[in-house]
PDB file of N, CA, C and O in Angstrom:
ATOM      1  N   MET A   1       0.784  -1.190  -0.028  1.00  0.00           N
ATOM      2  CA  MET A   1      -0.011  -0.074   0.008  1.00  0.00           C
ATOM      3  C   MET A   1       0.873   1.152   0.015  1.00  0.00           C
ATOM      4  O   MET A   1       1.857   1.214   0.751  1.00  0.00           O
ATOM      5  N   SER A   2       0.522   2.127  -0.805  1.00  0.00           N
ATOM      6  CA  SER A   2       1.256   3.416  -0.866  1.00  0.00           C
ATOM      7  C   SER A   2       1.025   4.377   0.238  1.00  0.00           C
ATOM      8  O   SER A   2      -0.100   4.521   0.715  1.00  0.00           O
ATOM      9  N   THR A   3       2.088   5.060   0.670  1.00  0.00           N
ATOM     10  CA  THR A   3       1.871   6.096   1.694  1.00  0.00           C
ATOM     11  C   THR A   3       1.594   7.386   0.956  1.00  0.00           C
ATOM     12  O   THR A   3       1.782   7.502  -0.255  1.00  0.00           O
ATOM     13  N   LEU A   4       1.152   8.325   1.714  1.00  0.00           N
ATOM     14  CA  LEU A   4       0.941   9.706   1.301  1.00  0.00           C
ATOM     15  C   LEU A   4       2.373  10.300   0.660  1.00  0.00           C
ATOM     16  O   LEU A   4       2.375  11.008  -0.347  1.00  0.00           O
ATOM     17  N   THR A   5       3.470   9.955   1.309  1.00  0.00           N
ATOM     18  CA  THR A   5       4.748  10.393   0.673  1.00  0.00           C
ATOM     19  C   THR A   5       4.996   9.779  -0.550  1.00  0.00           C
ATOM     20  O   THR A   5       5.424  10.484  -1.464  1.00  0.00           O
ATOM     21  N   ASP A   6       4.776   8.419  -0.758  1.00  0.00           N
ATOM     22  CA  ASP A   6       4.917   7.810  -1.902  1.00  0.00           C
ATOM     23  C   ASP A   6       4.144   8.519  -3.149  1.00  0.00           C
ATOM     24  O   ASP A   6       4.658   8.875  -4.210  1.00  0.00           O
ATOM     25  N   VAL A   7       2.785   8.634  -2.759  1.00  0.00           N
ATOM     26  CA  VAL A   7       1.798   9.157  -3.718  1.00  0.00           C
ATOM     27  C   VAL A   7       2.250  10.534  -4.118  1.00  0.00           C
ATOM     28  O   VAL A   7       2.234  10.876  -5.300  1.00  0.00           O
ATOM     29  N   THR A   8       2.650  11.326  -3.157  1.00  0.00           N
ATOM     30  CA  THR A   8       3.072  12.808  -3.370  1.00  0.00           C
ATOM     31  C   THR A   8       4.202  12.722  -4.334  1.00  0.00           C
ATOM     32  O   THR A   8       4.117  13.275  -5.430  1.00  0.00           O
ATOM     33  N   ARG A   9       5.344  11.998  -3.944  1.00  0.00           N
ATOM     34  CA  ARG A   9       6.487  11.873  -4.801  1.00  0.00           C
ATOM     35  C   ARG A   9       6.227  11.567  -6.226  1.00  0.00           C
ATOM     36  O   ARG A   9       6.742  12.150  -7.180  1.00  0.00           O
ATOM     37  N   GLU A  10       5.229  10.425  -6.281  1.00  0.00           N
ATOM     38  CA  GLU A  10       4.905  10.071  -7.857  1.00  0.00           C
ATOM     39  C   GLU A  10       4.076  11.215  -8.460  1.00  0.00           C
ATOM     40  O   GLU A  10       4.220  11.502  -9.648  1.00  0.00           O
ATOM     41  N   ALA A  11       3.326  11.787  -7.777  1.00  0.00           N
ATOM     42  CA  ALA A  11       2.502  12.868  -8.380  1.00  0.00           C
ATOM     43  C   ALA A  11       3.290  14.082  -8.836  1.00  0.00           C
ATOM     44  O   ALA A  11       3.011  14.739  -9.839  1.00  0.00           O
ATOM     45  N   LEU A  12       4.295  14.318  -8.014  1.00  0.00           N
ATOM     46  CA  LEU A  12       5.196  15.532  -8.348  1.00  0.00           C
ATOM     47  C   LEU A  12       6.175  15.254  -9.495  1.00  0.00           C
ATOM     48  O   LEU A  12       6.727  16.179 -10.091  1.00  0.00           O
ATOM     49  N   SER A  13       6.397  13.865  -9.816  1.00  0.00           N
ATOM     50  CA  SER A  13       7.192  13.523 -10.964  1.00  0.00           C
ATOM     51  C   SER A  13       6.427  13.559 -12.342  1.00  0.00           C
ATOM     52  O   SER A  13       7.009  13.374 -13.411  1.00  0.00           O
ATOM     53  N   LEU A  14       5.068  13.814 -12.234  1.00  0.00           N
ATOM     54  CA  LEU A  14       4.377  13.840 -13.402  1.00  0.00           C
ATOM     55  C   LEU A  14       4.584  15.227 -14.116  1.00  0.00           C
ATOM     56  O   LEU A  14       4.932  16.220 -13.476  1.00  0.00           O
ATOM     57  N   PRO A  15       4.356  15.249 -15.450  1.00  0.00           N
ATOM     58  CA  PRO A  15       4.439  16.391 -16.330  1.00  0.00           C
ATOM     59  C   PRO A  15       3.405  17.433 -15.772  1.00  0.00           C
ATOM     60  O   PRO A  15       2.391  17.011 -15.216  1.00  0.00           O
ATOM     61  N   VAL A  16       3.635  18.805 -15.905  1.00  0.00           N
ATOM     62  CA  VAL A  16       2.838  19.735 -15.377  1.00  0.00           C
ATOM     63  C   VAL A  16       1.473  19.584 -15.744  1.00  0.00           C
ATOM     64  O   VAL A  16       0.596  19.707 -14.889  1.00  0.00           O
ATOM     65  N   GLU A  17       1.200  19.324 -16.951  1.00  0.00           N
ATOM     66  CA  GLU A  17      -0.195  19.071 -17.424  1.00  0.00           C
ATOM     67  C   GLU A  17      -0.958  17.986 -16.709  1.00  0.00           C
ATOM     68  O   GLU A  17      -2.128  18.137 -16.355  1.00  0.00           O
ATOM     69  N   ASP A  18      -0.268  16.902 -16.510  1.00  0.00           N
ATOM     70  CA  ASP A  18      -0.934  15.880 -15.726  1.00  0.00           C
ATOM     71  C   ASP A  18      -1.101  16.313 -14.296  1.00  0.00           C
ATOM     72  O   ASP A  18      -2.103  15.967 -13.671  1.00  0.00           O
ATOM     73  N   ARG A  19      -0.226  17.006 -13.788  1.00  0.00           N
ATOM     74  CA  ARG A  19      -0.339  17.459 -12.236  1.00  0.00           C
ATOM     75  C   ARG A  19      -1.629  18.393 -12.224  1.00  0.00           C
ATOM     76  O   ARG A  19      -2.392  18.348 -11.259  1.00  0.00           O
ATOM     77  N   VAL A  20      -1.836  19.131 -13.164  1.00  0.00           N
ATOM     78  CA  VAL A  20      -3.137  20.120 -13.163  1.00  0.00           C
ATOM     79  C   VAL A  20      -4.244  19.219 -13.297  1.00  0.00           C
ATOM     80  O   VAL A  20      -5.176  19.455 -12.528  1.00  0.00           O
ATOM     81  N   VAL A  21      -4.352  18.448 -13.915  1.00  0.00           N
ATOM     82  CA  VAL A  21      -5.539  17.400 -14.185  1.00  0.00           C
ATOM     83  C   VAL A  21      -5.718  16.713 -12.867  1.00  0.00           C
ATOM     84  O   VAL A  21      -6.812  16.743 -12.305  1.00  0.00           O
ATOM     85  N   LEU A  22      -4.671  16.085 -12.343  1.00  0.00           N
ATOM     86  CA  LEU A  22      -4.785  15.404 -10.872  1.00  0.00           C
ATOM     87  C   LEU A  22      -5.324  16.302  -9.883  1.00  0.00           C
ATOM     88  O   LEU A  22      -6.261  16.007  -9.141  1.00  0.00           O
ATOM     89  N   ALA A  23      -4.660  17.506  -9.886  1.00  0.00           N
ATOM     90  CA  ALA A  23      -5.147  18.452  -8.865  1.00  0.00           C
ATOM     91  C   ALA A  23      -6.637  18.786  -8.979  1.00  0.00           C
ATOM     92  O   ALA A  23      -7.322  18.896  -7.962  1.00  0.00           O
ATOM     93  N   GLN A  24      -7.117  18.938 -10.137  1.00  0.00           N
ATOM     94  CA  GLN A  24      -8.434  19.279 -10.397  1.00  0.00           C
ATOM     95  C   GLN A  24      -9.366  18.033 -10.091  1.00  0.00           C
ATOM     96  O   GLN A  24     -10.508  18.193  -9.660  1.00  0.00           O
ATOM     97  N   ARG A  25      -8.893  16.953 -10.304  1.00  0.00           N
ATOM     98  CA  ARG A  25      -9.764  15.686  -9.883  1.00  0.00           C
ATOM     99  C   ARG A  25      -9.720  15.562  -8.472  1.00  0.00           C
ATOM    100  O   ARG A  25     -10.758  15.199  -7.918  1.00  0.00           O
ATOM    101  N   VAL A  26      -8.631  15.817  -7.727  1.00  0.00           N
ATOM    102  CA  VAL A  26      -8.620  15.727  -6.269  1.00  0.00           C
ATOM    103  C   VAL A  26      -9.541  16.879  -5.656  1.00  0.00           C
ATOM    104  O   VAL A  26     -10.314  16.662  -4.723  1.00  0.00           O
ATOM    105  N   TRP A  27      -9.395  18.044  -6.229  1.00  0.00           N
ATOM    106  CA  TRP A  27     -10.334  19.106  -5.791  1.00  0.00           C
ATOM    107  C   TRP A  27     -11.849  18.828  -5.960  1.00  0.00           C
ATOM    108  O   TRP A  27     -12.691  19.072  -5.096  1.00  0.00           O
ATOM    109  N   ASP A  28     -12.081  18.314  -7.117  1.00  0.00           N
ATOM    110  CA  ASP A  28     -13.503  17.956  -7.466  1.00  0.00           C
ATOM    111  C   ASP A  28     -14.009  16.662  -6.468  1.00  0.00           C
ATOM    112  O   ASP A  28     -15.194  16.533  -6.162  1.00  0.00           O
ATOM    113  N   SER A  29     -13.155  15.910  -6.095  1.00  0.00           N
ATOM    114  CA  SER A  29     -13.499  14.695  -5.205  1.00  0.00           C
ATOM    115  C   SER A  29     -13.912  15.312  -3.752  1.00  0.00           C
ATOM    116  O   SER A  29     -14.592  14.629  -2.986  1.00  0.00           O
ATOM    117  N   MET A  30     -13.473  16.650  -3.389  1.00  0.00           N
ATOM    118  CA  MET A  30     -13.838  17.139  -2.096  1.00  0.00           C
ATOM    119  C   MET A  30     -15.058  18.006  -2.187  1.00  0.00           C
ATOM    120  O   MET A  30     -15.437  18.624  -1.192  1.00  0.00           O
ATOM    121  N   GLU A  31     -15.701  18.082  -3.353  1.00  0.00           N
ATOM    122  CA  GLU A  31     -16.773  19.205  -3.523  1.00  0.00           C
ATOM    123  C   GLU A  31     -17.956  18.838  -2.542  1.00  0.00           C
ATOM    124  O   GLU A  31     -18.685  19.746  -2.141  1.00  0.00           O
ATOM    125  N   HIS A  32     -18.148  17.653  -2.180  1.00  0.00           N
ATOM    126  CA  HIS A  32     -19.216  17.250  -1.329  1.00  0.00           C
ATOM    127  C   HIS A  32     -19.028  17.837   0.123  1.00  0.00           C
ATOM    128  O   HIS A  32     -20.003  17.981   0.861  1.00  0.00           O
ATOM    129  N   PHE A  33     -17.783  18.163   0.504  1.00  0.00           N
ATOM    130  CA  PHE A  33     -17.589  18.729   1.626  1.00  0.00           C
ATOM    131  C   PHE A  33     -17.690  20.118   1.946  1.00  0.00           C
ATOM    132  O   PHE A  33     -17.529  20.577   3.077  1.00  0.00           O
ATOM    133  N   VAL A  34     -18.004  20.877   0.753  1.00  0.00           N
ATOM    134  CA  VAL A  34     -18.230  22.212   0.849  1.00  0.00           C
ATOM    135  C   VAL A  34     -19.644  22.563   1.022  1.00  0.00           C
ATOM    136  O   VAL A  34     -20.537  22.030   0.363  1.00  0.00           O
ATOM    137  N   ASP A  35     -19.861  23.565   2.015  1.00  0.00           N
ATOM    138  CA  ASP A  35     -21.168  23.964   2.256  1.00  0.00           C
ATOM    139  C   ASP A  35     -21.590  25.054   1.322  1.00  0.00           C
ATOM    140  O   ASP A  35     -20.865  26.041   1.198  1.00  0.00           O
ATOM    141  N   ALA A  36     -22.710  24.948   0.658  1.00  0.00           N
ATOM    142  CA  ALA A  36     -23.189  25.824  -0.470  1.00  0.00           C
ATOM    143  C   ALA A  36     -23.177  27.306  -0.082  1.00  0.00           C
ATOM    144  O   ALA A  36     -22.681  28.168  -0.807  1.00  0.00           O
ATOM    145  N   ASP A  37     -23.753  27.556   1.106  1.00  0.00           N
ATOM    146  CA  ASP A  37     -23.779  28.805   1.744  1.00  0.00           C
ATOM    147  C   ASP A  37     -22.448  29.528   1.793  1.00  0.00           C
ATOM    148  O   ASP A  37     -22.322  30.681   1.379  1.00  0.00           O
ATOM    149  N   ILE A  38     -21.406  28.777   2.340  1.00  0.00           N
ATOM    150  CA  ILE A  38     -20.125  29.345   2.429  1.00  0.00           C
ATOM    151  C   ILE A  38     -19.460  29.495   1.081  1.00  0.00           C
ATOM    152  O   ILE A  38     -18.796  30.488   0.785  1.00  0.00           O
ATOM    153  N   GLU A  39     -19.669  28.453   0.266  1.00  0.00           N
ATOM    154  CA  GLU A  39     -19.042  28.661  -1.101  1.00  0.00           C
ATOM    155  C   GLU A  39     -19.645  30.039  -1.898  1.00  0.00           C
ATOM    156  O   GLU A  39     -18.964  30.711  -2.673  1.00  0.00           O
ATOM    157  N   GLN A  40     -20.897  30.287  -1.588  1.00  0.00           N
ATOM    158  CA  GLN A  40     -21.453  31.421  -2.241  1.00  0.00           C
ATOM    159  C   GLN A  40     -21.057  32.767  -1.632  1.00  0.00           C
ATOM    160  O   GLN A  40     -20.990  33.784  -2.321  1.00  0.00           O
ATOM    161  N   ALA A  41     -20.797  32.745  -0.317  1.00  0.00           N
ATOM    162  CA  ALA A  41     -20.397  33.704   0.482  1.00  0.00           C
ATOM    163  C   ALA A  41     -18.922  34.090  -0.224  1.00  0.00           C
ATOM    164  O   ALA A  41     -18.691  35.253  -0.553  1.00  0.00           O
ATOM    165  N   TRP A  42     -18.084  33.169  -0.400  1.00  0.00           N
ATOM    166  CA  TRP A  42     -16.762  33.344  -0.927  1.00  0.00           C
ATOM    167  C   TRP A  42     -16.877  33.919  -2.252  1.00  0.00           C
ATOM    168  O   TRP A  42     -16.142  34.860  -2.550  1.00  0.00           O
ATOM    169  N   MET A  43     -17.755  33.438  -3.119  1.00  0.00           N
ATOM    170  CA  MET A  43     -17.887  33.824  -4.572  1.00  0.00           C
ATOM    171  C   MET A  43     -18.273  35.238  -4.642  1.00  0.00           C
ATOM    172  O   MET A  43     -17.820  35.983  -5.511  1.00  0.00           O
ATOM    173  N   ASP A  44     -19.126  35.629  -3.717  1.00  0.00           N
ATOM    174  CA  ASP A  44     -19.678  36.930  -3.556  1.00  0.00           C
ATOM    175  C   ASP A  44     -18.565  37.936  -3.204  1.00  0.00           C
ATOM    176  O   ASP A  44     -18.414  39.009  -3.787  1.00  0.00           O
ATOM    177  N   GLU A  45     -17.774  37.463  -2.154  1.00  0.00           N
ATOM    178  CA  GLU A  45     -16.513  38.243  -1.761  1.00  0.00           C
ATOM    179  C   GLU A  45     -15.523  38.486  -2.854  1.00  0.00           C
ATOM    180  O   GLU A  45     -14.960  39.571  -2.998  1.00  0.00           O
ATOM    181  N   SER A  46     -15.326  37.449  -3.619  1.00  0.00           N
ATOM    182  CA  SER A  46     -14.306  37.481  -4.748  1.00  0.00           C
ATOM    183  C   SER A  46     -14.852  38.475  -5.798  1.00  0.00           C
ATOM    184  O   SER A  46     -14.108  39.305  -6.319  1.00  0.00           O
ATOM    185  N   ASP A  47     -16.178  38.376  -6.102  1.00  0.00           N
ATOM    186  CA  ASP A  47     -16.742  39.292  -7.104  1.00  0.00           C
ATOM    187  C   ASP A  47     -16.524  40.685  -6.649  1.00  0.00           C
ATOM    188  O   ASP A  47     -15.984  41.494  -7.404  1.00  0.00           O
ATOM    189  N   ARG A  48     -16.969  41.059  -5.289  1.00  0.00           N
ATOM    190  CA  ARG A  48     -16.818  42.317  -4.771  1.00  0.00           C
ATOM    191  C   ARG A  48     -15.322  42.751  -4.859  1.00  0.00           C
ATOM    192  O   ARG A  48     -15.130  43.899  -5.258  1.00  0.00           O
ATOM    193  N   ARG A  49     -14.421  42.119  -4.594  1.00  0.00           N
ATOM    194  CA  ARG A  49     -12.992  42.494  -4.680  1.00  0.00           C
ATOM    195  C   ARG A  49     -12.550  42.812  -5.924  1.00  0.00           C
ATOM    196  O   ARG A  49     -11.864  43.809  -6.151  1.00  0.00           O
ATOM    197  N   TRP A  50     -13.002  41.794  -6.988  1.00  0.00           N
ATOM    198  CA  TRP A  50     -12.680  41.975  -8.371  1.00  0.00           C
ATOM    199  C   TRP A  50     -13.179  43.377  -8.869  1.00  0.00           C
ATOM    200  O   TRP A  50     -12.469  44.107  -9.560  1.00  0.00           O
ATOM    201  N   ARG A  51     -14.472  43.707  -8.463  1.00  0.00           N
ATOM    202  CA  ARG A  51     -15.021  44.900  -8.921  1.00  0.00           C
ATOM    203  C   ARG A  51     -14.306  46.149  -8.445  1.00  0.00           C
ATOM    204  O   ARG A  51     -14.180  47.150  -9.150  1.00  0.00           O
ATOM    205  N   GLU A  52     -13.793  46.022  -7.069  1.00  0.00           N
ATOM    206  CA  GLU A  52     -12.990  47.054  -6.513  1.00  0.00           C
ATOM    207  C   GLU A  52     -11.793  47.322  -7.296  1.00  0.00           C
ATOM    208  O   GLU A  52     -11.402  48.467  -7.523  1.00  0.00           O
ATOM    209  N   ILE A  53     -11.133  46.128  -7.765  1.00  0.00           N
ATOM    210  CA  ILE A  53      -9.982  46.378  -8.563  1.00  0.00           C
ATOM    211  C   ILE A  53     -10.234  46.993  -9.874  1.00  0.00           C
ATOM    212  O   ILE A  53      -9.611  47.946 -10.341  1.00  0.00           O
ATOM    213  N   GLU A  54     -11.163  46.386 -10.397  1.00  0.00           N
ATOM    214  CA  GLU A  54     -11.613  46.994 -11.867  1.00  0.00           C
ATOM    215  C   GLU A  54     -11.940  48.410 -11.800  1.00  0.00           C
ATOM    216  O   GLU A  54     -11.575  49.142 -12.720  1.00  0.00           O
ATOM    217  N   GLU A  55     -12.619  48.897 -10.765  1.00  0.00           N
ATOM    218  CA  GLU A  55     -13.019  50.278 -10.636  1.00  0.00           C
ATOM    219  C   GLU A  55     -11.908  51.293 -10.136  1.00  0.00           C
ATOM    220  O   GLU A  55     -12.134  52.490  -9.960  1.00  0.00           O
ATOM    221  N   GLY A  56     -10.787  50.732  -9.944  1.00  0.00           N
ATOM    222  CA  GLY A  56      -9.740  51.451  -9.308  1.00  0.00           C
ATOM    223  C   GLY A  56      -9.865  51.811  -7.833  1.00  0.00           C
ATOM    224  O   GLY A  56      -9.090  52.656  -7.384  1.00  0.00           O
ATOM    225  N   LYS A  57     -10.739  51.264  -7.070  1.00  0.00           N
ATOM    226  CA  LYS A  57     -10.928  51.666  -5.646  1.00  0.00           C
ATOM    227  C   LYS A  57      -9.809  50.992  -4.850  1.00  0.00           C
ATOM    228  O   LYS A  57      -9.501  51.432  -3.742  1.00  0.00           O
ATOM    229  N   VAL A  58      -9.264  50.056  -5.328  1.00  0.00           N
ATOM    230  CA  VAL A  58      -8.034  49.468  -4.621  1.00  0.00           C
ATOM    231  C   VAL A  58      -6.942  49.298  -5.539  1.00  0.00           C
ATOM    232  O   VAL A  58      -7.129  49.208  -6.752  1.00  0.00           O
ATOM    233  N   GLU A  59      -5.826  49.253  -5.012  1.00  0.00           N
ATOM    234  CA  GLU A  59      -4.474  48.988  -5.776  1.00  0.00           C
ATOM    235  C   GLU A  59      -3.892  47.680  -5.483  1.00  0.00           C
ATOM    236  O   GLU A  59      -3.703  47.379  -4.305  1.00  0.00           O
ATOM    237  N   CYS A  60      -3.578  46.844  -6.450  1.00  0.00           N
ATOM    238  CA  CYS A  60      -2.927  45.503  -6.140  1.00  0.00           C
ATOM    239  C   CYS A  60      -1.545  45.874  -5.794  1.00  0.00           C
ATOM    240  O   CYS A  60      -0.982  46.900  -6.178  1.00  0.00           O
ATOM    241  N   GLN A  61      -1.028  44.938  -5.019  1.00  0.00           N
ATOM    242  CA  GLN A  61       0.400  45.003  -4.641  1.00  0.00           C
ATOM    243  C   GLN A  61       0.942  43.618  -4.754  1.00  0.00           C
ATOM    244  O   GLN A  61       0.250  42.619  -4.556  1.00  0.00           O
ATOM    245  N   SER A  62       2.219  43.593  -5.084  1.00  0.00           N
ATOM    246  CA  SER A  62       2.841  42.288  -5.413  1.00  0.00           C
ATOM    247  C   SER A  62       2.999  41.387  -4.124  1.00  0.00           C
ATOM    248  O   SER A  62       3.020  41.978  -3.044  1.00  0.00           O
ATOM    249  N   ALA A  63       3.103  40.118  -4.139  1.00  0.00           N
ATOM    250  CA  ALA A  63       3.222  39.421  -2.981  1.00  0.00           C
ATOM    251  C   ALA A  63       4.479  39.601  -2.301  1.00  0.00           C
ATOM    252  O   ALA A  63       4.572  39.549  -1.074  1.00  0.00           O
ATOM    253  N   ASP A  64       5.669  39.861  -3.257  1.00  0.00           N
ATOM    254  CA  ASP A  64       6.971  40.151  -2.674  1.00  0.00           C
ATOM    255  C   ASP A  64       6.885  41.402  -1.729  1.00  0.00           C
ATOM    256  O   ASP A  64       7.371  41.421  -0.598  1.00  0.00           O
ATOM    257  N   GLU A  65       6.233  42.413  -2.296  1.00  0.00           N
ATOM    258  CA  GLU A  65       6.162  43.632  -1.508  1.00  0.00           C
ATOM    259  C   GLU A  65       5.400  43.477  -0.213  1.00  0.00           C
ATOM    260  O   GLU A  65       5.828  44.019   0.806  1.00  0.00           O
ATOM    261  N   VAL A  66       4.275  42.752  -0.207  1.00  0.00           N
ATOM    262  CA  VAL A  66       3.521  42.563   0.978  1.00  0.00           C
ATOM    263  C   VAL A  66       4.260  41.664   2.034  1.00  0.00           C
ATOM    264  O   VAL A  66       4.103  41.801   3.247  1.00  0.00           O
ATOM    265  N   MET A  67       5.039  40.776   1.481  1.00  0.00           N
ATOM    266  CA  MET A  67       5.997  39.949   2.433  1.00  0.00           C
ATOM    267  C   MET A  67       6.955  40.843   3.003  1.00  0.00           C
ATOM    268  O   MET A  67       7.162  40.771   4.215  1.00  0.00           O
ATOM    269  N   LYS A  68       7.658  41.795   2.202  1.00  0.00           N
ATOM    270  CA  LYS A  68       8.737  42.552   2.863  1.00  0.00           C
ATOM    271  C   LYS A  68       8.174  43.435   3.968  1.00  0.00           C
ATOM    272  O   LYS A  68       8.745  43.638   5.039  1.00  0.00           O
ATOM    273  N   ARG A  69       6.921  43.973   3.580  1.00  0.00           N
ATOM    274  CA  ARG A  69       6.311  44.795   4.736  1.00  0.00           C
ATOM    275  C   ARG A  69       5.858  44.024   6.013  1.00  0.00           C
ATOM    276  O   ARG A  69       5.918  44.515   7.140  1.00  0.00           O
ATOM    277  N   ALA A  70       5.428  42.852   5.751  1.00  0.00           N
ATOM    278  CA  ALA A  70       5.070  42.016   6.924  1.00  0.00           C
ATOM    279  C   ALA A  70       6.245  41.635   7.702  1.00  0.00           C
ATOM    280  O   ALA A  70       6.233  41.683   8.932  1.00  0.00           O
ATOM    281  N   ARG A  71       7.357  41.222   6.963  1.00  0.00           N
ATOM    282  CA  ARG A  71       8.557  40.939   7.849  1.00  0.00           C
ATOM    283  C   ARG A  71       9.066  42.107   8.533  1.00  0.00           C
ATOM    284  O   ARG A  71       9.523  42.005   9.672  1.00  0.00           O
ATOM    285  N   LYS A  72       9.019  43.216   7.912  1.00  0.00           N
ATOM    286  CA  LYS A  72       9.535  44.503   8.532  1.00  0.00           C
ATOM    287  C   LYS A  72       8.689  44.806   9.731  1.00  0.00           C
ATOM    288  O   LYS A  72       9.227  45.200  10.766  1.00  0.00           O
ATOM    289  N   ALA A  73       7.435  44.650   9.648  1.00  0.00           N
ATOM    290  CA  ALA A  73       6.471  44.823  10.737  1.00  0.00           C
ATOM    291  C   ALA A  73       6.826  43.950  11.974  1.00  0.00           C
ATOM    292  O   ALA A  73       6.797  44.391  13.123  1.00  0.00           O
ATOM    293  N   LEU A  74       7.172  42.638  11.634  1.00  0.00           N
ATOM    294  CA  LEU A  74       7.447  41.522  12.634  1.00  0.00           C
ATOM    295  C   LEU A  74       8.918  41.827  13.063  1.00  0.00           C
ATOM    296  O   LEU A  74       9.300  41.151  14.019  1.00  0.00           O
ATOM    297  N   GLY A  75       9.777  42.671  12.569  1.00  0.00           N
ATOM    298  CA  GLY A  75      11.042  42.938  13.065  1.00  0.00           C
ATOM    299  C   GLY A  75      11.921  41.875  12.545  1.00  0.00           C
ATOM    300  O   GLY A  75      12.858  41.448  13.219  1.00  0.00           O
ATOM    301  N   ARG A  76      11.616  41.391  11.243  1.00  0.00           N
ATOM    302  CA  ARG A  76      12.525  40.349  10.763  1.00  0.00           C
ATOM    303  C   ARG A  76      13.459  40.956   9.581  1.00  0.00           C
ATOM    304  O   ARG A  76      14.301  40.245   9.033  1.00  0.00           O
TER     305      ARG A  76
END
């Protein structure tokens, strides 16, 4: 019987296209665990945030810049 480590190692050795398909299949298999109300709330929130970006109400920042500021705030 394969362990999670074995399966992970094998999955990561696949070509990127196959890993994408595998990831989608794994994600789809968990769909029944998702609460429909929570899922809708997240979709509404993502739509709201996207509108704010499109309307110029917020300015996106790179992940690198955000991490630099976070490290600085934490004294690192």
